[in-house]
N, C-alpha and C positions, 0 to 999 in steps of 0.2 A: 151633252154638246149637240148643236144641230149638225145636220149633215153636211152642209156647206161648210161649217167650221173645222169639221173632221177632215174633209178634203184639203182644205187650206193648210192644215196642220202637216198632212202627209207630204204635201209638195214642197213645203219648208224644209222638212227633214231632208229630202232629196237634194235640195239645192245647196244645203249647207254641206252635206257630204262632198258632193262636187266641188264646191269651193275649196275645201280643206285638202281633199285627197289629191286633185289634179290628175296628172297623168300616170302616177307612180303610187303604188301601194307599199308601204314600210312596214316591216315587223317591229313590234314594241322592243324597245330595249330592255335587258335585264337589269334591275336597278338593286345594288347592295343595300344594306341597312346603312343609315348615315353614320359616319365616324364619331367616335367618342372624343369628347371636347373637354380640355382641362380647364375647369372654371366653375364658378358658382351657379351661373345660369347663362343661358345664351339662345339666340333665335337667328333662323335665316329666313328672309322673306322677299318674295317678289312685290315690289311697291306697286306696280300697276294692277295685278289682280288682287293683292292682298292675301295671296296664298303663303302659308307658312311651309317650309320645306323640311325644316327640322328646328327642334326647340327642347329646351330643359329648363324647368323653373322659370319659364319666361314671364311670368307675372309675378315672381317674388319680388317683395320690396326691398331694396339694398341701397346703401349709400352710392350716389352716381359720382362723386369726386367731380373733376372737371369736365365730364360730359354735360354737367349742368350749364356749361357756357354755350352750349349749343341753343338752348333756349334764350340765353342772352343775346347772342348774335342774331337769332330768328326775330326778336322783337326789335331790335335795331334794324334790321334789313326791313321789316314790315314798316318802320317809322320813314325809312328813307323811300320806300315804294310809295306811300301814301303823302309824300311831299313835306312832312312836317319838320324833317332835318335834311341836312344834305352832307354829302361825303367832305366838302369843303368848310364845313361849320367848325369853329375853334372850340374846343372844350377846355374850361378850367379846371386844373387839377388841384382837387381838394387835398387837406392834411390827410383824412381818411384814406382816401384812395393812394395816397403816396405811402402812408404806413401800412399798406395792407400786405400780409406775408405770404410766403409761398412762392410759385412761379410768377415772374414779373416781366413787365414791358419795360420797366426801368424808366417811367415818367417822373419828372420832378415837381414837387409841390410848387404852387405859384406860377406855374408856366401853362400855356395853352397847347394843345394837341389837336390835330385835326380827327374828325370822325373817322375819316379813313384809315388813318394811322392806328387809331386805337382799335378799330374793328380788325384790322390786320394782327394787332397785338393780342386780341382775344382769340382769334381763330387760329393762326399761326403758331404764335408763342404760349398760347394759354396763359396770358397775363392776368393775374387777379387784380393788380392795380388798374389795368385797362379796362376791365369789366366793372369796377365800382365806379370809375370815372363816367363811363358810358351810362351806367344806370341812374347816376346823379343827374346827368345831363338830360336823359330822356323823361324821368319821372320826378325829379327834384330831390329824391333821397333813394337810396338802396332799398330801404322798406317798402316805399312806394311802388318801386319796379318789381320788387318781389310779388306784390299783389297782382301786379300785371301778368307776371310770369304764371302765376297759379291759374289766373283766369284763361290766359292762353292755352294753358294745359288742358284744361277742361274742354275747351273748344275744339282742340286736336283729338280728344277722345283718350286722353293719358289719364285714365281713371285711377291709376296705381302710383301717381307721382304728386309729391308735395316740396316745393321749394322754400328755403328759409333764408337764402342769399343768393347773389349773382355770380358767385365765384366757385361753388362747390367746396368750399372748406367745410370740414367737418361740423355737422350738427345734428344732434339727436333725432329731430324730427323732419330731416331733409331724406328723402328717398325718390327712387324710381324704380323702373325695371327694363329689363332688356327689350320687352315688347313695346313699352312706351317710347323708350329711346328710338327703336326703329320707326315707329310712326313719326317722331319729331324729324328723324332723317329724311323722312320721305317729303315732308312738308317743306324741309329747308331746300331740297332738291328741286321741287316741283313749283313752289310758290314763287320763288324769287331767283330763278336761273341766272339772272345776270350777276349776281354775287357768288354763285356756287363756285365758280373757278378758284376763289380765294381759299378753298378748303383743300386744294391740290399744290399751293405754293409750298415749296420745300423750305424756304428759309426767309426771315425777314430781319432787317438791320434797323433798329432804333436807338439813338443816343449813343452811337458808334458801337453798339453792341449786337453782334449777330447771333441770332438764334435759329437752330433747325427746327422743323416741324417734328413732333414727336411720334408722328404715324409713319413708322418705317417702311410699311407696304408701300408708300408712294415712291421708294426707291427699288422695291423688289418686283413690283406688278405693275405694269404699265396701263392696265385697265382700271386700277384703283384711282379714283379722282376725289376722296374724302373719307372720313369726315373729321372725327376728334377722338383723342385719347384722354385718360383720366388715371390718376392715381392719388391715393392716400393710404395710410396704414390701415385703416378701417376697411376702406374699398377694395383694397388690392388693386391689381392692374386692370384697366378697362379700356375697351376700344369699340368704337361704332364705326364701322367702314362700308363704303359702297363702291361697286365696280360696275362697269359695262362692258360686254362682250357682245358684238354684233348688235342684235335688236334687243338683248336681254339684259336688264339692270338687277342686280341683288343688293341687299342691304344685310349686312351681319353685324350683330352685337354680342360681345362677350364680356360678362362682368366677374370679378373675382379671380382673375388669373394670378399666378404667383411671381410672374415677372414681365417686363416689358417684351422680352424675347418670346415668352409663352404666349402673350396676348396676340401678338402678331403672328406667330406660327398657327395658332389655334383659328383665327379668322381666316387666314390664307387656306386652310384645310377646309373650312366651311364653304368660302367662296369656290374652290376648286371642285369640290363635290356638286354644289349645284349648278355650276356651269356645265360640267360633264354630263349630268344625267338629265337636266331639264331645260326647257326653252320656254319663251314667252310667245304667245301668239295673239294678234289681234283678229278677233272674229267678225266683229261689227263696227262699223262707224256710227257716230252720232248723227241721226236724221236719215240714215240709210233705210229705204223701203225694204223691209223684210218679207212682208205679206199684205195682200189686200183683203179687207173684210167686208161683207155684205152689210149694207145699212138699210134699214126700213124706215119709210117716212120721211126721207130726205130729197133734196134737189139733186142730189148724186146718189147712186145706188152702190158705190164703192168708196172705201176709205183706205189710204195708205197707213201701215201699222209698222212702228219701228221703235227704238230705243232713243233715251234722252242723252245719253253719253258713249263714248267708244267703250267697247267690252273687250277685256283682255282675259286670258287664261294662261296660267303656267302649267304645262303638261310634260309628262316624260318624252325625252326625244324618241321620234319614232311612232307616237301614239296619236297622232293626228286623224288617222283613218278610223279609229275607234269611237271619236266623239260622236254623240246621238243629242239630236235636239227635238224638242217639241214646242208647238205654240198652242196654247190653250186660250182659245178667244171665248168671250162671253157668247152665250147661245144665241141672245137676241141683242142687237146693237141698234138703237134708235136715235134718230135726229131729234133735237139738234146735238153736235158734237163739236167740241172746241180742241184745239191743238193742246196736247198735253194730258187730254183725258184718258184714264186707264181703261183699255179694253180687254185685258187678259193678263198672262203671264208667258214669259219665254224663259224655257230652261235649256240648259246644255249639260250633258252628263258623260262621264267617262268611267266605264265599268261599274255603273251603278251609283256613283259618287256625283252628286249635284256639284257642278263648278259655276254655273251661272243661274241665277233666278231672279229675273228683273221684270218690272212690269212692261207689258206691251202698250205702247202709248199711241195716240192719234197723231199723225204728223200733218195734218190738213184739217181745216173747218169743214163741217157740213151743216147747212142750214136746213131747217124744216122745209118740206115740200109744200105744194098747195094743199087746200082741203081735200080735194078729189085724190091727190097722190097718196096723202095719207090713208084715207079711207080704202083705196084700192090695195095699198101695202098690207093694211090690217087684215084684209080679207085673205090675201095670199099668206101671210103669216100663220093665219088660224088654220089653214089647211096642212101648210108644212109642219106645224106642231102636232096636228092631228095624226099625221102620217109617220111621225117620227118618234 
């Protein structure tokens, strides 16, 4: 790396330390090992940074039961967002939807029900009949809808998931993982926030039948605002939940618990551990100038360097002063340069662990300078490289 780049990296390290430490220096908290969880698999994640706080068999393929309906609802929400359907659209209830067994919203064959009521039936009541009705309305048939579900799973990075129906009813080739379902929960929360409050609704009445949300954590912990339960004999008791306290959100998933009480207790245990010992920090904003770089042969001699997206880290409470950063810029940066061109890497580390490794991007354009400017810079660059 050229001398100028080394100097710029050092200045950036100092500025990051000052940004995070402020006026006080805190000692790092002592963190116990994660609690043991009674289930087949589980994961606790920070959705902003993607950091996994604790996990066990989180990539093991298991039957998802009604957690499948998270994808059913997500696709309906996508259709709503893109304007292909609306909440007030009336959905005809087919014989197949009406006859679907398991948990139900109690829609009647031959009637029409609004998308809004059916979506509430899926999310709050876990209605299999409502799930099939929406699948048929969106895609023409449940089989076609399942194809969309699997395409969407691939796009979200759910690489160990396969759906065979829109309900979660048992099927030998239907499976997912705690990790994949946490990814789906993140997408539900972030992609369609206008619909996410539905996941916190405690009960819904349709056809004069009032049914409570099966996520008992909605009553126990006011920071919990979603998402979904599931249960079949094959899958056991499953729960994906999310909670937000202060500026930190966590997503917890547990699969294969022995009862509804156990799944709620174990997820609560995971959330309490995460919030007690960890916190989320936003280090940088998208487009924020982090450092300026020397440009050779351009109309301008300097260019602003930053990141394309906000950068978050999840760190142990009290560990902010231990964060270290480096900016490794290209040794020679020549014009022309366009916004978004990669000029190096930015890393943030904690106790030797790399938490952030992102491309350092040009925030502005720099056009080529005149012929004389380029020749003069070429001469200067020759001597800089000669002496370095």
